[in-house]
C-alpha positions in Angstrom: 2.1 42.2 -2.8 3.3 38.6 -3.0 1.3 37.7 0.1 -1.9 38.9 -1.6 -1.1 37.0 -4.8 -0.5 33.8 -2.7 -3.7 34.3 -0.7 -5.7 34.8 -3.9 -4.3 31.7 -5.5 -5.1 29.7 -2.3 -8.8 30.7 -2.7 -9.1 30.5 -6.4 -7.0 27.4 -7.1 -6.6 25.3 -4.0 -4.0 22.6 -4.1 -5.2 19.0 -3.6 -2.7 16.2 -3.3 -3.9 12.6 -3.3 -2.0 9.5 -1.9 -3.1 6.0 -2.8 -2.5 3.0 -0.5 -3.1 -0.2 -2.4 -2.8 -3.6 -0.8 -2.8 -5.3 -4.2 -5.9 -7.2 -3.5 -4.9 -8.1 0.1 -6.1 -6.1 3.1 -4.0 -3.1 4.0 -2.1 -3.6 7.3 -1.9 -1.5 10.4 1.5 0.2 10.3 1.5 0.7 6.5 3.2 4.0 5.6 3.2 6.5 2.8 6.0 9.1 2.5 5.9 12.5 0.9 8.7 15.2 0.6 6.9 18.5 1.4 7.6 20.9 -1.5 6.5 24.1 0.2 5.3 25.2 3.7 1.6 24.8 4.1 -1.4 24.1 6.3 -4.0 21.4 5.6 -7.4 23.0 5.2 -9.4 19.9 4.4 -8.9 16.1 4.1 -10.9 13.3 2.4 -10.4 9.6 2.8 -12.0 7.2 0.3 -12.0 3.4 0.4 -12.9 0.6 -1.9 -15.8 -0.5 0.4 -17.6 0.6 3.6 -14.9 0.0 6.2 -12.6 1.5 8.8 -9.2 3.1 8.3 -7.4 5.9 10.2 -4.2 7.8 9.1 -2.0 9.5 11.6 0.1 12.2 9.9 3.6 13.2 11.0 6.1 15.9 9.9 9.6 14.6 10.3 13.1 15.4 8.9 14.0 13.1 6.0 15.3 9.8 7.4 14.0 10.5 10.9 11.8 8.1 12.9 8.5 9.7 13.8 7.7 10.4 17.5 4.5 11.5 19.1 5.6 15.1 19.2 6.0 15.0 15.3 2.2 14.4 14.9 0.5 17.3 13.1 -3.0 16.0 13.6 -3.2 16.2 17.4 -4.8 12.9 17.9 -7.5 13.6 15.3 -6.6 11.2 12.4 -8.0 11.3 8.9 -10.5 8.3 8.9 -13.5 6.5 7.7 -15.9 4.8 10.2 -18.0 2.0 8.7 -18.2 4.0 5.6 -16.5 4.2 2.1 -15.5 7.8 2.7 -14.8 10.4 5.4 -13.8 14.0 5.4 -13.2 17.1 7.5 -13.5 20.5 6.0 -12.0 22.3 8.9 -9.2 20.3 10.7 -8.4 23.3 12.9 -6.4 21.3 15.4 -3.9 20.2 12.8 -0.4 21.7 12.6 1.6 23.0 9.6 4.0 21.2 7.3 7.4 22.9 6.6 9.2 22.9 3.3 12.0 20.3 3.4 10.2 18.1 5.9 8.9 14.7 5.1 5.2 14.0 5.5 4.6 10.5 6.9 1.1 9.0 6.6 0.8 6.0 9.0 -2.2 3.6 9.1 -3.0 3.5 12.8 -6.0 1.3 12.5 -7.7 -0.6 9.6 -10.5 -3.1 9.1 -11.5 -4.5 5.7 -9.7 -2.1 3.4 -7.8 -3.2 0.3 -7.4 0.2 -1.3 -7.7 3.7 0.1 -7.0 7.3 -1.1 -6.1 10.1 1.2 -6.5 13.6 -0.3 -5.1 16.7 1.5 -6.1 20.2 0.4 -3.2 22.5 1.1 -2.9 26.2 1.8 0.6 27.6 1.0 2.0 29.7 3.8 
């Protein structure tokens, strides 16, 4: 029964988590990172990226143990970053190639490329597993 309740909650009340990367008026740099302790095991059903102006930014997402340095095998987005391309926003409503996050891991969001962004918001819509 708990599985059915969880599944119903995922449909009725999806969990969206937003992360803000702010350069404080200066341009965000390639290599900038955001960290997030993963509170429950989940998959990412959708992502949105918004910027302060039409520009380019790409986020690689890794799942690593707390304190670990990310390696290519830790990537959960399989070479398909969350990004904008000459636009103020970007989204993917079905990132099917993305892997799962496990409770106790650390989500690491790494800016892999950027051009002309001073502030960006990455929103992930999570499905508890």
